[in-house]
Structure formats: C-alpha cells, structure tokens
N, C-alpha and C positions, 0 to 999 in steps of 0.2 A: 981120723979126720972127722971133725965135728961139723954137722950141718945145722943151718939156722932153722929153727922151728917155723913151720908155716902158720901164720896167724889164722885163727878160726874166724869164719864169716858168720855174722849174726843172722839168724833165720828171720824171714819175713813173716811176722806173726799175724794172727787173725785180727788183733787190735790195730796193727799198722794198716792192714787192708781196709778195715772199716773206717779208719781215719782218712785214708786216701779217697775212699768213695764219698765220704761226707764233704771233703774239700771240692771234689769234682762236681758233686750235686749243687753245692753252693755257687760255684762258678757258672754252671749252666743256668741256674735260676736267675742270675744277674744278666748274663750275656744273651740268652736265647730271645727274651722279649725284645731286646734292642735290635736283634737281627731280623726277626719276623715281622714286627710292626711296620718298619719303614717300607718293606716290600709290599705290604698290604696297601699302605698309603700311596706308594708309587703306582701300583696297579690301578687304584681308584682314580688317580690323577690322569693316567693315560686314557682311561675310558671316558673321563670327563672331557679331556682334550679332543678326543674323537667326536664326542657329542657336539662340542662347540664348532668344530671344523664343518660338520654337516649343517649346523645352524648358520654359520657364516656363508657357506655355499648357497643355502636357500635364499638368504638376503640378496646375494649377488645375482642369482638367477632371476629373482623377482624384479630387481632393479633393472636388469638388462631388458626385461619386457615392458618396463615402464619409464622409459627415457632416463635411465640411470638415477632414478629416485627410489629411495627406500619407502616402505609403507607409512612411516611416521612423517614423511615429507609431503605426502599428497592428501588433500582433503577427501572426505568421504564421497562427495559427489564426483570426484575424479578417480575413484577406486581405491583410495587409501584409507588410513585411520588416524589422520593427523589430530582431529579433535579428541578422539578417545585416548590417543597416546599422550596428548597434552594434559589429560586428567590423571595420567599415571597408570594407564591400563596396559601392562605388558602382555596380558592375556589376549587382548584384541589384536595386537600386532602379530603374534604368533598364529592366532586363529586364521587371520587373513592369508597367511602363507602356508596353510595346511597342505595344499597341493605340492608345494616345493619341499616341505618338511617330511611328507609321507607318513610319519608316525610321531605322536607326541612323546614317545618314550625317550627320545633324544633331548627333550627339554627338562629332564629330571636327572640331576647329577647322582651317580652311583654312591657318592659319599654323603649325600644329604640325609641326615638322621633326624630331621625335624618331624616329630610325631604327628604334627598337624597336616603334613603333606603326604600325598600318595601319587605314585606314577600313573598317569592316564595311559590307556592302551589304544584309544581310537579318537579321531576327530569327529566321528559321526555323532549326530544327535541321538539321544536315547530313543529306543524303539520298543517293540513288544518284548516282554521279559524273556520269552523263549528264544527270540532271535538275537538277544544281546547278553545272554547268560555268560557271566565271567568277564565281561568287558567293563572298562571304566572310561566314560567319555570325558573329553577335555572341556570342562565347563567353568572352572575357576582358576585363580592364581595359586590355589593349593596344589596344583599339578605342575608348578614351575619351580625351578632352582636358579634360573638365570634372569638377570635384569636386561633391559633394553636401553641403549644409549640413544636418546632422542635427537642429539646433535650430530649423529653420525651421517656422513655424506660420502659418496663415492669419490668425490674430488678432494676429500680431506682424509687421506689414508691413515693418519694417526689417531683419529677420533675413536672413542669407545663405542663399539657396536653392540656387544652383549658380553655376558660373563658371569662368573660365580657371584652370588649375592651375600656371601658370608664375610663381609667386612664391617668394620665399625668406624665411626668418626667421633673423636673425643671419647672413645670407649663405649659409645652407644650404637646399637644396631639401627640402621635406617628403617623407618616404618614402611609398610606397603604403600604403594601409590607414587606420586611424583616426588622426587627427591633432588634437591639442588646440591651439587658437590663442587665446592670451590677448588680451584687449581692448587691452592696452598693448604688445603684441608689436611689435618693430621689423620689421614686414613690409614687403617691397619687391618690385616687379615686376622680373623678370629681362629680358634683352634679346632672347632668341632667338625670340620669337613676335610680340608687339606691343611693340616696344622701349619699356621703362619705362612701359607702360600695359597695361590689361587690361579685360575685360568681366565684370560680375557681375550675375546675376539675383537680385532680391530676392523675398521671400515675397509681396509685393503684385502680382507678375507683371511688374514693370518691369525693364528691363535698362539698366544704367548703365555708361558708359565711364569708368574711374577712372585717374587718375595715382596714383603712390605715396602722395602726401599725401592725396588724396581717398579712397583705399582705407583708410588708417589712420583717417580721420575716420568712414567708414562702419562700420568695425569697432567703433569706440567708440560708435557710435549704435545698435548692435543691442540694447542693453539686457541683454546677456548677458556675464557675467564671463569665461567661457571658451567659445569656439565650437568645437564638435566637427564636424570635416569628414571625410568619406569620400573619400580621395584615390585617383585611379586610378594 
C-alpha cells in the first residue's frame, strides 16, 4: 500500500522575519501618530472647557450680585467696566472679576501656543521681589486666551459670553481690541489650538464645543446683527 508523501513546509527564514518587522514598523509609523495626537487634543479641549465653565460661573456670580448685569453692562461709576470694555479691553473685564475667578490661570487655554503669551499666576499687583518670587501678575492681555462678548446679557441666553480666540474671519485673525463680528461673517476656527474646533461660553452659563459649522450656527442664533467682542 502506497502512502501519499507529506508535503514539506517551507521554513520561516530570517529574511521573512525582517520583512515582517519592516512592514509592522511601517504600519506603526503611520497609525500611532493618528492615535496619540487626537487624545492630546481631546485632553487639551477638556481642560479648556473646564476653564471656561469656571469663567462662565464667575460671570454669573458677579451678575447675581449686581442686579443681573455683567461687568461690561455697568459703567465704571456703578462698579462696572463698560467704558473700558467698549474700547476692547478684555483684561479690564476679567480683572474686575478677580474675586470670582480666584486665579488668572483659568484665563489661559492649555492649548494656547502663542509665544507672545504667558499664563499669569496671581491677580495681585507686583510687590517686593522677595515676596513675589516666581509669580506672574495679571497685568496685560498677553495673559489671556479668551475673548469677552460685550453684548452678552443674562436675559439673552444664546449670546456669546466668552471663548477661544483662535478663529479667523475671511482667513484673517481678529486683532486685539474691539472687534465687530457680523452674524453672517465667514468665521472659521484656525488649527493651532484645538484644530478646526473651539469652546464658547454662552450667557446662560453653558460651555459648548463647536466646529466651524456649529460656530456659525451659534453666531446666527445670538439674535444680534453684529456681535461686539473684546479680543485679547
């Protein structure tokens, strides 16, 4: 009785192993950056959202102590900063609310990579060098990542209260100071902070993460023809 010969199996050579490793390394090189980078951006956006939630809460607390008016709605003689805000000073608005904000650290987005900006660590005025060693006082808009919406009111919940300033209009970044943003403006998020996305605090105290399309929809939903923003 004849038996069928068993076919011999080809051995897994060193060359095959090296080729397999090369393929796996190539796949990892392509896939790993796409897996890790979004997680980094997601973490940054979460921390930014938490910052703006505290900012929105500070605005609401301040308003509750001032007849439901935000700082930019009251003139200086009545305890507000309306005149300064109208000139585009976001710094003046946040400085007035220093007691409610507690720390200026929350006014700096963790994703802000603008080399001209630095996170402040205290609202206190500069003092003796030995008493303030290592501290950075909140003195200019260079310590800010967020704009202030000057048209925001407690009774208008959909108005823009504050938010990320890394957007463009017609491809141009708004300059520091007072900026007028029309409802139908071609606004879009830039890529350097939260790529093509950003966070906005509304007057009702909520914080929303918006894509460019959602930002345009929110802008159209404010009920205001032209939104006035104090840009840092």
